SESE-768331 format. One record per residue (C-alpha): residue in one letter; chain; x, z, y. Coordinates in Angstrom, 1 decimal, decimal comma, always signed. Each point is the difference from the previous one (the first is absolute). Layout:
["A"; "A"; [X; Z; Y]] ...
//
This chain:
["M"; "A"; [+6,3; +49,8; -29,1]] ["R"; "A"; [-0,2; +0,2; +3,8]] ["T"; "A"; [+2,7; +2,7; +0,1]] ["R"; "A"; [+2,4; -2,0; -2,1]] ["L"; "A"; [-0,4; -3,2; +2,1]] ["A"; "A"; [+0,5; +1,8; +3,3]] ["P"; "A"; [+3,8; +0,5; -0,2]] ["L"; "A"; [+0,4; -3,5; -1,3]] ["L"; "A"; [-1,9; -1,5; +2,8]] ["L"; "A"; [+2,0; +2,0; +2,5]] ["V"; "A"; [+3,3; -1,3; -1,5]] ["I"; "A"; [-1,3; -3,6; +0,2]] ["C"; "A"; [-1,0; +0,5; +3,6]] ["L"; "A"; [+3,3; +1,6; +1,0]] ["L"; "A"; [+1,9; -2,8; -1,7]] ["A"; "A"; [-2,1; -2,7; +1,6]] ["C"; "A"; [+0,4; +1,4; +3,6]] ["P"; "A"; [+3,6; -1,1; +0,5]] ["L"; "A"; [-0,9; -3,5; -1,2]] ["F"; "A"; [-2,7; -0,3; +2,6]] ["A"; "A"; [+2,3; +1,5; +2,6]] ["L"; "A"; [+2,5; -2,7; -0,7]] ["Q"; "A"; [-2,4; -2,8; +0,6]] ["P"; "A"; [+1,1; -1,8; +3,2]] ["Q"; "A"; [-2,4; +0,0; +2,9]] ["R"; "A"; [-0,7; -3,4; +1,5]] ["P"; "A"; [+0,3; +0,0; +3,8]] ["T"; "A"; [-3,0; -1,3; +1,9]] ["P"; "A"; [+0,8; -3,5; +1,2]] ["D"; "A"; [+0,9; -0,4; +3,6]] ["S"; "A"; [-2,9; -2,0; +1,6]] ["A"; "A"; [+2,5; -1,4; +2,6]] ["S"; "A"; [+2,1; -1,6; -2,7]] ["I"; "A"; [-3,1; -1,6; -1,6]] ["D"; "A"; [-1,1; -1,2; +3,5]] ["A"; "A"; [+3,5; -1,6; +0,5]] ["Y"; "A"; [-0,2; -1,6; -3,4]] ["C"; "A"; [-3,4; -1,6; +0,9]] ["S"; "A"; [+1,4; -1,4; +3,2]] ["R"; "A"; [+2,9; -1,5; -1,8]] ["V"; "A"; [-2,3; -1,5; -2,7]] ["L"; "A"; [-2,2; -1,6; +2,6]] ["K"; "A"; [+2,9; -2,0; +1,3]] ["E"; "A"; [+1,5; -0,9; -3,3]] ["W"; "A"; [-3,3; -1,3; -1,4]] ["N"; "A"; [-0,9; -1,8; +3,3]] ["L"; "A"; [-3,3; +1,9; -0,2]] ["P"; "A"; [-2,2; -0,4; +3,1]] ["G"; "A"; [-1,5; +3,5; -0,2]] ["M"; "A"; [-0,6; +3,1; -2,2]] ["A"; "A"; [-1,6; +3,4; +0,2]] ["L"; "A"; [+0,8; +3,1; -2,1]] ["V"; "A"; [-1,5; +3,4; -0,5]] ["I"; "A"; [+1,4; +2,8; -2,2]] ["V"; "A"; [-1,9; +3,1; -0,7]] ["H"; "A"; [+1,8; +3,0; -1,6]] ["N"; "A"; [-1,2; +3,5; -0,5]] ["D"; "A"; [-3,2; -1,0; +1,9]] ["S"; "A"; [+2,0; -0,9; +3,1]] ["V"; "A"; [+0,7; -3,5; +1,3]] ["V"; "A"; [+3,8; -0,1; +0,0]] ["L"; "A"; [+0,3; -3,6; +1,1]] ["M"; "A"; [-2,6; -2,4; +1,5]] ["K"; "A"; [+1,3; -3,0; +1,9]] ["G"; "A"; [-0,3; -3,7; +0,7]] ["Y"; "A"; [+2,8; -2,4; -0,1]] ["G"; "A"; [+0,4; -3,5; +1,4]] ["V"; "A"; [-2,8; -2,1; +1,5]] ["R"; "A"; [-3,6; -0,8; -0,8]] ["T"; "A"; [+0,6; -3,8; +0,4]] ["V"; "A"; [+3,4; -1,8; -0,2]] ["G"; "A"; [+1,0; -1,4; +3,3]] ["K"; "A"; [-2,2; +2,5; +2,0]] ["P"; "A"; [+1,1; +3,4; +1,4]] ["E"; "A"; [-2,9; +2,2; -1,1]] ["A"; "A"; [+1,5; +2,7; -2,2]] ["V"; "A"; [-1,4; +1,4; -3,3]] ["D"; "A"; [-0,9; +3,7; +0,3]] ["A"; "A"; [-1,7; +2,6; -2,2]] ["H"; "A"; [-3,5; -1,3; +1,1]] ["T"; "A"; [+0,6; -3,7; -0,7]] ["L"; "A"; [-2,5; -1,3; -2,4]] ["F"; "A"; [+1,2; -2,0; -3,1]] ["A"; "A"; [-2,0; -1,5; -2,9]] ["I"; "A"; [+0,7; +2,4; -2,9]] ["A"; "A"; [-1,5; -2,4; -2,6]] ["S"; "A"; [-0,1; +1,6; -3,5]] ["L"; "A"; [+0,5; +3,5; +1,3]] ["T"; "A"; [-3,7; -0,4; +0,6]] ["K"; "A"; [-0,7; +0,5; -3,7]] ["A"; "A"; [+0,7; +3,7; +0,1]] ["F"; "A"; [-2,7; +0,4; +2,7]] ["T"; "A"; [-2,5; -1,8; -2,4]] ["T"; "A"; [+0,9; +2,3; -2,9]] ["T"; "A"; [-0,3; +3,0; +2,3]] ["G"; "A"; [-3,5; -1,0; +1,0]] ["L"; "A"; [-1,0; -0,5; -3,6]] ["G"; "A"; [+1,5; +3,4; -0,8]] ["M"; "A"; [-2,2; +1,6; +2,6]] ["L"; "A"; [-3,0; -1,6; -1,8]] ["V"; "A"; [+1,3; +1,4; -3,3]] ["D"; "A"; [+0,1; +3,5; +1,6]] ["Q"; "A"; [-3,6; -0,5; +1,2]] ["K"; "A"; [-1,1; -0,9; -3,6]] ["K"; "A"; [-1,1; -3,5; +1,1]] ["L"; "A"; [+2,7; -1,7; -2,1]] ["S"; "A"; [+2,1; +0,5; -3,1]] ["W"; "A"; [+3,4; -1,8; -0,3]] ["D"; "A"; [-1,3; -1,2; -3,4]] ["D"; "A"; [-3,3; -1,5; +1,1]] ["R"; "A"; [-0,3; -3,6; -1,1]] ["V"; "A"; [+0,3; -2,5; +2,8]] ["T"; "A"; [-2,9; -2,1; -1,1]] ["D"; "A"; [-2,3; +3,0; +0,4]] ["L"; "A"; [+1,1; +0,3; +3,6]] ["L"; "A"; [+0,5; -3,7; +0,9]] ["P"; "A"; [-2,5; -1,9; -2,3]] ["G"; "A"; [+1,4; -3,4; +0,9]] ["F"; "A"; [+3,6; +0,9; -0,9]] ["Q"; "A"; [+1,4; -2,3; -2,6]] ["L"; "A"; [+3,4; -1,0; -1,3]] ["W"; "A"; [+1,0; -2,9; -2,3]] ["D"; "A"; [+0,5; +2,4; -2,9]] ["M"; "A"; [-3,5; +1,4; -0,8]] ["Y"; "A"; [+1,5; +3,0; -1,8]] ["A"; "A"; [+1,9; +1,0; +3,2]] ["T"; "A"; [-3,2; -0,7; +2,0]] ["R"; "A"; [-2,0; +2,5; -2,1]] ["E"; "A"; [+2,7; +2,7; -0,3]] ["M"; "A"; [+1,6; -0,1; +3,4]] ["T"; "A"; [-0,3; +3,4; +1,7]] ["V"; "A"; [+0,7; +1,1; +3,6]] ["R"; "A"; [+3,3; +1,5; -1,3]] ["D"; "A"; [+1,0; -3,4; -1,4]] ["L"; "A"; [-0,7; -1,7; +3,4]] ["L"; "A"; [+2,5; +2,4; +1,7]] ["C"; "A"; [+3,0; +0,0; -2,4]] ["H"; "A"; [+0,8; -3,7; -0,5]] ["R"; "A"; [-0,9; -0,5; -3,7]] ["S"; "A"; [-2,8; -2,5; +0,2]] ["G"; "A"; [+1,9; -2,6; -2,0]] ["L"; "A"; [+0,3; -2,3; +3,0]] ["A"; "A"; [+3,5; -1,1; +1,1]] ["T"; "A"; [+1,7; +1,6; +2,9]] ["F"; "A"; [-1,6; -1,4; +3,2]] ["G"; "A"; [-2,3; -2,0; -2,2]] ["G"; "A"; [-2,9; -1,5; +2,0]] ["D"; "A"; [+1,5; +0,8; +3,4]] ["L"; "A"; [-0,5; -3,6; +1,1]] ["I"; "A"; [-3,8; +0,6; -0,1]] ["W"; "A"; [+0,2; +2,4; +3,0]] ["Y"; "A"; [+3,3; -0,7; +1,8]] ["G"; "A"; [-1,1; -1,6; +3,3]] ["T"; "A"; [-3,2; -1,3; -1,5]] ["S"; "A"; [-3,5; +0,0; +1,4]] ["Y"; "A"; [-1,4; +1,7; -3,1]] ["A"; "A"; [-1,8; +3,3; +0,5]] ["P"; "A"; [+1,0; +3,0; -2,2]] ["K"; "A"; [-2,9; -0,4; -2,4]] ["E"; "A"; [+0,9; -3,7; -0,5]] ["V"; "A"; [+3,7; +0,9; -0,6]] ["I"; "A"; [-1,2; +2,3; -2,8]] ["R"; "A"; [-2,4; -2,5; -1,4]] ["R"; "A"; [+2,8; -2,7; -0,3]] ["I"; "A"; [+2,4; +2,2; -1,8]] ["R"; "A"; [-2,0; -0,6; -3,2]] ["Y"; "A"; [+1,6; -3,5; -0,2]] ["L"; "A"; [+3,6; +1,3; -0,2]] ["K"; "A"; [+1,3; +0,3; -3,5]] ["P"; "A"; [+1,8; +3,3; -0,8]] ["K"; "A"; [+3,8; +0,1; -0,7]] ["Y"; "A"; [-0,2; +3,0; -2,3]] ["S"; "A"; [-2,5; +1,8; -2,1]] ["F"; "A"; [-2,1; +2,6; +1,8]] ["R"; "A"; [+2,0; +3,3; +0,6]] ["A"; "A"; [+3,0; -1,5; -1,9]] ["N"; "A"; [+2,3; -0,6; +2,9]] ["Y"; "A"; [+0,6; +0,6; +3,7]] ["G"; "A"; [-1,1; -2,7; +2,4]] ["Y"; "A"; [-0,2; +0,9; +3,7]] ["Q"; "A"; [-3,5; -0,9; +1,3]] ["N"; "A"; [-1,5; -0,3; +3,5]] ["V"; "A"; [-3,4; -1,3; -1,1]] ["M"; "A"; [-0,7; +3,0; -2,2]] ["F"; "A"; [+0,5; +2,2; +3,1]] ["L"; "A"; [-2,5; -2,1; +1,9]] ["A"; "A"; [-2,5; +0,7; -2,8]] ["A"; "A"; [+0,8; +3,7; +0,3]] ["G"; "A"; [-0,7; -0,2; +3,8]] ["E"; "A"; [-3,4; -1,5; -0,7]] ["I"; "A"; [-0,8; +2,9; -2,3]] ["L"; "A"; [+1,1; +2,5; +2,7]] ["S"; "A"; [-2,3; -1,8; +2,5]] ["S"; "A"; [-2,9; -0,1; -2,5]] ["L"; "A"; [+0,1; +3,7; -1,0]] ["S"; "A"; [+0,7; +1,3; +3,5]] ["G"; "A"; [-2,6; -2,1; +1,7]] ["R"; "A"; [+2,6; -1,0; +2,6]] ["P"; "A"; [+2,3; -3,0; +0,5]] ["W"; "A"; [+3,5; +0,7; -1,3]] ["E"; "A"; [+1,3; -0,3; +3,5]] ["D"; "A"; [-2,3; +2,6; +1,4]] ["F"; "A"; [+0,6; +2,4; -2,9]] ["V"; "A"; [+3,8; -0,1; +0,4]] ["R"; "A"; [-0,3; +0,4; +3,8]] ["D"; "A"; [-2,5; +2,9; +0,0]] ["S"; "A"; [+1,1; +1,8; -3,2]] ["I"; "A"; [+3,7; -0,4; +0,1]] ["F"; "A"; [+1,4; -1,3; +3,3]] ["L"; "A"; [-1,9; +2,1; +2,5]] ["P"; "A"; [+0,1; +3,3; -1,9]] ["L"; "A"; [+3,8; -0,4; -0,4]] ["G"; "A"; [+0,4; -0,9; +3,7]] ["M"; "A"; [+1,1; -3,6; -0,8]] ["K"; "A"; [-1,6; -1,3; +3,2]] ["E"; "A"; [+2,3; -3,0; +0,4]] ["S"; "A"; [-0,7; -1,5; -3,5]] ["N"; "A"; [-2,5; -2,7; -0,8]] ["T"; "A"; [-1,2; -2,2; -2,8]] ["S"; "A"; [+0,0; -3,6; +1,4]] ["V"; "A"; [+2,2; -2,3; +2,0]] ["R"; "A"; [-3,0; -0,5; +2,2]] ["A"; "A"; [+0,4; +3,5; +1,1]] ["L"; "A"; [+3,5; -0,9; +1,4]] ["N"; "A"; [-1,5; -2,2; +2,7]] ["G"; "A"; [+0,7; +1,5; +3,4]] ["R"; "A"; [+2,5; +2,5; -1,4]] ["E"; "A"; [+3,4; -0,2; +1,6]] ["D"; "A"; [+2,2; +2,1; -2,3]] ["V"; "A"; [-0,2; -2,3; -3,0]] ["A"; "A"; [+3,0; -1,4; -2,0]] ["T"; "A"; [+0,1; -3,8; -0,6]] ["P"; "A"; [+0,5; -1,2; -3,5]] ["H"; "A"; [+3,1; -2,2; -0,6]] ["I"; "A"; [+1,1; -2,3; -2,8]] ["V"; "A"; [+3,5; -1,5; -0,3]] ["Y"; "A"; [+0,2; -3,7; +0,9]] ["E"; "A"; [+3,3; -1,8; -0,1]] ["G"; "A"; [+1,8; +3,3; -0,2]] ["K"; "A"; [-1,7; +1,6; +3,0]] ["P"; "A"; [-3,0; +2,3; +0,6]] ["L"; "A"; [-3,1; -2,0; +1,0]] ["P"; "A"; [-3,1; +1,7; +1,3]] ["V"; "A"; [-3,2; -0,9; -1,9]] ["P"; "A"; [-3,6; +1,0; +0,6]] ["Y"; "A"; [-1,7; +2,9; -1,8]] ["R"; "A"; [-1,8; -1,1; -3,2]] ["N"; "A"; [-3,6; +1,2; -0,1]] ["V"; "A"; [-0,5; +1,8; -3,3]] ["D"; "A"; [-3,5; +1,4; +0,6]] ["N"; "A"; [-1,1; -1,5; -3,3]] ["M"; "A"; [+2,6; +2,2; -1,8]] ["A"; "A"; [-0,3; +3,0; +2,3]] ["P"; "A"; [+0,0; +2,8; -2,7]] ["A"; "A"; [+3,3; -1,4; -1,3]] ["A"; "A"; [+1,9; -1,0; +3,1]] ["A"; "A"; [-1,7; +0,3; +3,4]] ["V"; "A"; [+1,2; +3,2; +1,6]] ["N"; "A"; [+2,1; -0,2; +3,2]] ["S"; "A"; [+1,7; +3,2; +1,0]] ["S"; "A"; [+2,9; +1,7; +1,8]] ["V"; "A"; [+2,6; +2,4; -1,2]] ["Y"; "A"; [-1,6; +2,6; +2,3]] ["D"; "A"; [-3,2; -0,3; -1,9]] ["L"; "A"; [+1,6; -0,3; -3,4]] ["A"; "A"; [+1,7; +3,4; +0,6]] ["Q"; "A"; [-3,4; +1,6; -0,3]] ["W"; "A"; [-0,8; -2,0; -3,2]] ["L"; "A"; [+3,3; +1,1; -1,5]] ["R"; "A"; [-0,7; +3,7; +0,8]] ["M"; "A"; [-3,2; -0,2; -1,8]] ["W"; "A"; [+1,8; -1,0; -3,2]] ["L"; "A"; [+2,6; +2,7; +0,5]] ["R"; "A"; [-2,4; +2,7; +0,7]] ["G"; "A"; [-2,2; -0,9; -3,0]] ["D"; "A"; [-3,7; -0,1; +0,5]] ["S"; "A"; [-0,5; +0,9; +3,7]] ["T"; "A"; [+1,4; -0,6; +3,5]] ["S"; "A"; [-1,1; +2,0; +3,0]] ["G"; "A"; [-2,5; +1,8; -2,2]] ["I"; "A"; [-1,8; -3,3; -0,8]] ["R"; "A"; [-0,2; -0,6; -3,8]] ["R"; "A"; [+0,7; -3,6; -1,1]] ["I"; "A"; [+0,2; +0,2; -3,8]] ["S"; "A"; [+0,2; +2,8; -2,5]] ["P"; "A"; [+3,2; +0,9; -1,7]] ["A"; "A"; [-1,5; -1,3; -3,3]] ["T"; "A"; [-0,8; -3,3; +1,5]] ["Q"; "A"; [+3,4; -0,3; +1,7]] ["H"; "A"; [+1,6; +0,8; -3,3]] ["E"; "A"; [-1,9; -2,8; -1,7]] ["I"; "A"; [+0,9; -2,5; +2,8]] ["L"; "A"; [+3,7; +0,9; -0,4]] ["S"; "A"; [+0,1; +0,0; -3,8]] ["A"; "A"; [+1,6; -2,9; -1,9]] ["H"; "A"; [-2,7; -2,4; -1,3]] ["T"; "A"; [+2,0; -3,2; -0,6]] ["S"; "A"; [+3,6; +0,0; -1,1]] ["L"; "A"; [+2,3; -2,4; +1,8]] ["P"; "A"; [+3,1; -1,3; -1,8]] ["I"; "A"; [+3,4; +0,8; +1,3]] ["S"; "A"; [+2,5; -2,9; -0,5]] ["L"; "A"; [+3,6; +0,6; -0,9]] ["R"; "A"; [+1,0; -1,2; +3,4]] ["G"; "A"; [-2,5; +2,4; +1,6]] ["R"; "A"; [+1,3; +2,9; -2,2]] ["K"; "A"; [+3,5; -0,8; +1,2]] ["M"; "A"; [-1,0; -0,1; +3,6]] ["L"; "A"; [-1,9; +3,3; -0,2]] ["P"; "A"; [+1,6; +2,0; -2,8]] ["S"; "A"; [-1,9; +3,2; +0,8]] ["R"; "A"; [-3,4; -1,7; -0,4]] ["H"; "A"; [-1,5; +0,3; -3,5]] ["F"; "A"; [-3,6; -1,0; +0,4]] ["S"; "A"; [-2,1; -2,2; +2,3]] ["A"; "A"; [-3,7; -0,2; -0,1]] ["A"; "A"; [-3,1; -1,0; +2,0]] ["G"; "A"; [-2,3; +2,8; +1,1]] ["L"; "A"; [-3,2; -0,7; +1,8]] ["G"; "A"; [+1,0; -1,8; +3,2]] ["W"; "A"; [+3,6; +1,4; -0,3]] ["F"; "A"; [+3,1; -0,7; -2,0]] ["L"; "A"; [+1,8; +2,9; -1,6]] ["M"; "A"; [+3,6; +0,6; -1,2]] ["D"; "A"; [+2,5; +2,7; -0,5]] ["Y"; "A"; [+3,1; -0,1; +2,2]] ["H"; "A"; [+2,8; +2,5; +0,1]] ["G"; "A"; [-2,1; +2,4; -2,0]] ["R"; "A"; [-3,0; -0,3; +2,3]] ["K"; "A"; [-3,4; -1,7; -0,3]] ["V"; "A"; [-0,4; -2,6; +2,7]] ["Q"; "A"; [-3,3; -1,7; +0,9]] ["T"; "A"; [+0,6; -3,2; +1,9]] ["H"; "A"; [-1,4; -3,4; +1,0]] ["S"; "A"; [+1,1; -3,1; +1,8]] ["G"; "A"; [-2,1; -2,3; +2,2]] ["G"; "A"; [+0,6; -3,7; +0,7]] ["M"; "A"; [-2,0; -2,4; +2,3]] ["D"; "A"; [+1,0; -3,1; +1,9]] ["G"; "A"; [+3,0; +1,2; +2,0]] ["M"; "A"; [-0,5; +3,7; -0,7]] ["I"; "A"; [+1,6; +2,3; -2,6]] ["S"; "A"; [-0,5; +3,7; -0,4]] ["Q"; "A"; [+0,9; +2,9; -2,2]] ["I"; "A"; [-1,3; +3,5; -0,6]] ["A"; "A"; [+1,2; +2,8; -2,2]] ["V"; "A"; [-1,0; +3,6; -0,6]] ["V"; "A"; [+2,0; +2,6; -1,9]] ["P"; "A"; [-2,2; +3,1; -0,2]] ["E"; "A"; [+2,6; +2,3; -1,7]] ["E"; "A"; [+2,4; -0,6; +2,9]] ["K"; "A"; [-2,8; +0,1; +2,6]] ["L"; "A"; [+1,3; -3,4; +1,1]] ["A"; "A"; [-1,9; -3,1; +1,0]] ["F"; "A"; [+0,8; -3,1; +2,1]] ["A"; "A"; [-1,3; -3,4; +1,1]] ["I"; "A"; [+1,9; -3,1; +1,0]] ["L"; "A"; [-1,7; -2,9; +1,8]] ["T"; "A"; [+1,7; -3,3; +0,9]] ["N"; "A"; [-1,1; -3,2; +1,6]] ["S"; "A"; [+1,9; -2,6; -2,0]] ["V"; "A"; [-0,4; -1,4; -3,5]] ["K"; "A"; [+3,8; +0,5; -0,3]] ["S"; "A"; [-0,1; +3,7; +0,0]] ["P"; "A"; [+2,3; +3,0; -1,0]] ["A"; "A"; [-3,0; +2,3; -0,6]] ["G"; "A"; [+0,6; +0,3; -3,7]] ["P"; "A"; [+3,8; +0,7; +0,2]] ["L"; "A"; [-0,5; +2,3; +2,9]] ["A"; "A"; [-2,5; +2,0; -2,1]] ["N"; "A"; [+2,6; +0,4; -2,7]] ["Y"; "A"; [+2,6; +1,1; +2,6]] ["I"; "A"; [-2,4; +2,7; +1,4]] ["L"; "A"; [-0,8; +1,3; -3,5]] ["D"; "A"; [+3,6; +0,2; -0,9]] ["R"; "A"; [+0,8; +2,0; +3,2]] ["Y"; "A"; [-2,7; +2,5; -0,7]] ["L"; "A"; [+0,0; +0,2; -3,8]] ["A"; "A"; [+3,7; -0,4; -0,8]] ["G"; "A"; [+1,9; +0,5; +3,2]] ["T"; "A"; [+1,7; -3,4; -0,4]] ["E"; "A"; [+0,3; -2,9; +2,5]] ["R"; "A"; [+0,0; -3,1; -2,1]] ["D"; "A"; [-0,3; -3,1; +2,3]] ["W"; "A"; [-3,1; -1,4; -1,6]] ["C"; "A"; [-0,8; -2,3; +3,0]] ["A"; "A"; [+3,4; -1,7; -0,2]] ["E"; "A"; [-0,5; -0,5; -3,7]] ["G"; "A"; [-3,5; -1,3; +0,6]] ["L"; "A"; [+1,1; -2,4; +2,7]] ["K"; "A"; [+2,7; -1,4; -2,3]] ["A"; "A"; [-2,7; -0,5; -2,7]] ["V"; "A"; [-2,3; -1,8; +2,4]] ["T"; "A"; [+2,9; -2,2; +1,3]] ["D"; "A"; [+1,1; -0,8; -3,6]] ["G"; "A"; [-3,6; -0,9; -0,9]] ["E"; "A"; [-0,3; -2,3; +3,0]] ["A"; "A"; [+3,3; -1,7; -1,0]] ["R"; "A"; [-1,3; -0,5; -3,6]] ["A"; "A"; [-3,3; -1,4; +1,3]] ["K"; "A"; [+2,0; -2,5; +2,2]] ["E"; "A"; [+2,1; -1,0; -3,0]] ["R"; "A"; [-3,2; -0,6; -2,1]] ["E"; "A"; [-1,4; -2,1; +2,8]] ["Q"; "A"; [+3,2; -2,1; +0,2]] ["R"; "A"; [+0,1; -0,5; -3,8]] ["A"; "A"; [-3,6; -1,1; +0,1]] ["I"; "A"; [+0,8; -2,5; +2,8]] ["A"; "A"; [+3,0; -1,3; -2,0]] ["A"; "A"; [-2,1; -0,4; -3,1]] ["R"; "A"; [-2,8; -1,8; +1,9]] ["K"; "A"; [-0,5; -3,7; -0,9]] ["E"; "A"; [-0,5; -1,4; +3,5]] ["D"; "A"; [-0,8; -3,5; -1,3]] ["A"; "A"; [-2,7; +1,3; -2,4]] ["A"; "A"; [-3,1; -1,5; +1,8]] ["P"; "A"; [-3,5; +1,4; -0,4]] ["S"; "A"; [-2,1; -1,7; -2,5]] ["L"; "A"; [-3,0; -0,3; +2,3]] ["P"; "A"; [-0,6; -1,1; +3,6]] ["L"; "A"; [-0,2; +3,1; +2,3]] ["K"; "A"; [-3,7; -0,5; +0,6]] ["D"; "A"; [-0,7; +0,3; -3,8]] ["Y"; "A"; [+1,3; +3,6; +0,0]] ["A"; "A"; [-2,6; +1,0; +2,6]] ["G"; "A"; [-3,0; +1,9; -1,1]] ["T"; "A"; [-1,7; +3,4; -0,5]] ["Y"; "A"; [+1,7; +2,2; -2,6]] ["R"; "A"; [-1,9; +3,1; -1,1]] ["S"; "A"; [+1,0; +3,4; -1,3]] ["E"; "A"; [-2,9; +2,0; -1,6]] ["M"; "A"; [+1,7; +3,2; +1,2]] ["Y"; "A"; [+1,2; -1,1; +3,4]] ["G"; "A"; [-2,1; -2,9; +1,3]] ["D"; "A"; [+0,8; -3,5; +1,3]] ["V"; "A"; [+3,3; -1,4; +1,1]] ["I"; "A"; [-0,1; -3,5; +1,6]] ["V"; "A"; [+2,7; -2,6; +0,2]] ["T"; "A"; [-0,3; -2,7; +2,8]] ["P"; "A"; [+2,3; -2,8; +1,2]] ["E"; "A"; [+1,0; +0,6; +3,6]] ["K"; "A"; [+2,6; -2,1; +1,9]] ["E"; "A"; [+1,6; -1,5; -3,1]] ["R"; "A"; [+0,3; +3,3; -1,8]] ["L"; "A"; [-2,2; +2,4; -2,0]] ["V"; "A"; [-1,3; +3,3; +1,4]] ["V"; "A"; [-1,4; +2,8; -2,1]] ["R"; "A"; [-2,6; +2,4; +1,3]] ["F"; "A"; [-1,1; +3,1; -1,8]] ["L"; "A"; [-3,6; +0,3; +1,2]] ["P"; "A"; [-0,5; +3,7; -0,6]] ["T"; "A"; [+3,3; +0,8; +1,9]] ["A"; "A"; [-0,1; -1,7; +3,4]] ["T"; "A"; [+3,7; +0,6; +0,7]] ["F"; "A"; [+1,1; -1,6; -3,3]] ["V"; "A"; [+0,6; -3,6; +1,1]] ["G"; "A"; [+3,0; -1,7; -1,6]] ["D"; "A"; [+1,8; -3,2; +0,6]] ["L"; "A"; [+1,1; -1,9; -3,0]] ["T"; "A"; [+3,2; -2,0; -0,3]] ["Q"; "A"; [+0,6; -2,1; -3,1]] ["W"; "A"; [+2,6; +1,7; -2,2]] ["E"; "A"; [+0,2; -2,0; -3,2]] ["Y"; "A"; [-2,6; -1,9; -2,1]] ["N"; "A"; [-3,4; +1,8; +0,5]] ["T"; "A"; [+1,6; +3,2; +1,4]] ["F"; "A"; [+0,0; +0,7; +3,7]] ["Q"; "A"; [+1,6; +2,7; +2,1]] ["I"; "A"; [-2,4; +2,2; +1,9]] ["E"; "A"; [+0,7; +1,8; +3,2]] ["L"; "A"; [-2,7; +2,3; +1,4]] ["R"; "A"; [-0,4; -0,3; +3,8]] ["D"; "A"; [-0,3; +3,8; +0,5]] ["R"; "A"; [+3,5; +0,6; -1,5]] ["T"; "A"; [-1,0; +3,3; -1,7]] ["L"; "A"; [+1,0; -1,5; -3,4]] ["P"; "A"; [+3,0; -2,1; -1,0]] ["K"; "A"; [-0,1; -3,7; -0,9]] ["G"; "A"; [-1,3; -0,8; -3,5]] ["L"; "A"; [-1,1; -2,9; -2,2]] ["V"; "A"; [-3,3; -1,7; -0,7]] ["T"; "A"; [-0,3; -2,0; -3,2]] ["F"; "A"; [-2,9; -2,4; -0,6]] ["I"; "A"; [-1,0; -0,6; -3,6]] ["V"; "A"; [-1,0; -3,6; -0,7]] ["D"; "A"; [-2,4; -0,4; -2,9]] ["A"; "A"; [-0,2; -2,8; -2,6]] ["S"; "A"; [-2,2; -2,1; +2,3]] ["G"; "A"; [+2,7; +0,1; +2,7]] ["K"; "A"; [-1,8; +2,4; +2,4]] ["A"; "A"; [+1,2; +3,2; +1,5]] ["S"; "A"; [-2,1; +2,6; -1,9]] ["E"; "A"; [+1,8; +3,3; +0,7]] ["M"; "A"; [+2,3; +1,6; +2,5]] ["K"; "A"; [+2,6; +2,7; -0,8]] ["I"; "A"; [+1,5; +2,0; +2,9]] ["D"; "A"; [+3,2; +2,0; -0,3]] ["I"; "A"; [+1,1; +1,9; +3,2]] ["P"; "A"; [+2,7; +2,5; -1,1]] ["N"; "A"; [-0,7; +3,4; +1,5]] ["P"; "A"; [-0,3; +3,6; -1,2]] ["D"; "A"; [-3,7; +0,5; +0,9]] ["F"; "A"; [-2,3; -2,9; -1,0]] ["D"; "A"; [-0,2; -2,0; -3,2]] ["F"; "A"; [-1,3; -3,4; +1,0]] ["G"; "A"; [+0,0; -0,9; -3,7]] ["E"; "A"; [-3,2; +2,1; -0,3]] ["L"; "A"; [-1,9; -2,6; +2,0]] ["Q"; "A"; [-0,4; -2,6; -2,8]] ["L"; "A"; [-1,2; -2,7; +2,3]] ["K"; "A"; [-2,0; -2,9; -1,5]] ["R"; "A"; [-1,1; -3,0; +2,0]] ["V"; "A"; [-3,8; +0,0; +0,5]] ["G"; "A"; [-0,4; -2,8; +2,5]] ["D"; "A"; [+1,1; -1,6; +3,2]] ["A"; "A"; [+1,2; +2,0; +2,9]] ["P"; "A"; [-2,6; +0,8; +2,7]] ["T"; "A"; [+0,2; -1,6; +3,4]] ["L"; "A"; [+1,6; +2,5; +2,4]] 
//
């Protein structure tokens, strides 16, 4: 049988050789042209600053800063400038847990309640069956960003954030749908601390940062004090970049607290390209890395998304990473977003390619720029993704303005409130979040979110029992607050709607429980 097959195999091989020979060879992209593109994009997007690193074939082919750290100031961004990388932090947490898996201290399928006895969700079945794996792949049943108001800017400690998530009703059945979760990663970080016997921050520093040579990186905005080469976050206010303070996210550290530079992230990227070791120091085993980078939760691809990326056929959540195929290659990627900071990272092991993009504005080309770099390396094409992205952002801003104008036109300006202003005052309580108080001040109402000191909003009567709210810290747009008046003629409930992509104020379910305290 072997003898008969040999000539046939030889013929197949000979026939196949010309086919392979005819396959076009993609030229390696010219880093100078990518550099020039980035400089152009910076101006077109009116972006204060950006940093980029590209690693290819284990060499840094481009590492550079663009623009300035703070708008209106001359200090330039360079390769060592620190940015908040936000959710890129999640991969550091899963890597730490992977190290514990390799040490036989943990299994991905260990039940969370066995490791964190106080852990509880609204759904008791999900509480009982939730595993470490479930925490890390966004299938808890909670909505995307569900519960984020519990921690964002609040005084709650991590354990209290986790305790309060039990009061949030799920959007889906457990393991039935994708819902991006930060609080579940906080729980994962608590498990890492408990099993390692070290705070999450110390573990990441000692077991990941320092062995990889990431000496500039840290895990808290407090560590930025006294550092000079630090990018300033910017929001867009009245069409222009506006510097804002860093948000302390120590109570969500395992999901979002790392600050880093592209110089340091080059070492992180090399670790993933090389597999399980860097500089001879083993981080995680090949089996554990494979598990982290396997598809655990399927993400739907819309028809619009399919049209935008026709070469993409699947999208999924791994453990702390997102996965997709693009131009015939598997890509592991993640984005990060914090007040005034947007970042993007991607690794393509088959092409020995990885890169990180850090920007210091909420209006950021990081996502489109990542697509541009992937196209350059994986397809040899130069689609102007950033121009398309800027048009999409501009069109979105125009639509939002139109919606605002329609709402103003539909407003019944003569529709007076049914109660005197003082009768709306009081303490309104959310079991999940805490107390929100309303007080009359200088002939208007002021709303204070007690757990979140920076959330203070001025109310202007809109129509009937609905008021427009404008937060003083300007990080969120204007919204509406509606008071529900019960049958006895008293304000009994408050509903808040502040349109934004990150926080659902409808989760608060605020009921009046008494008078407002004296401030």
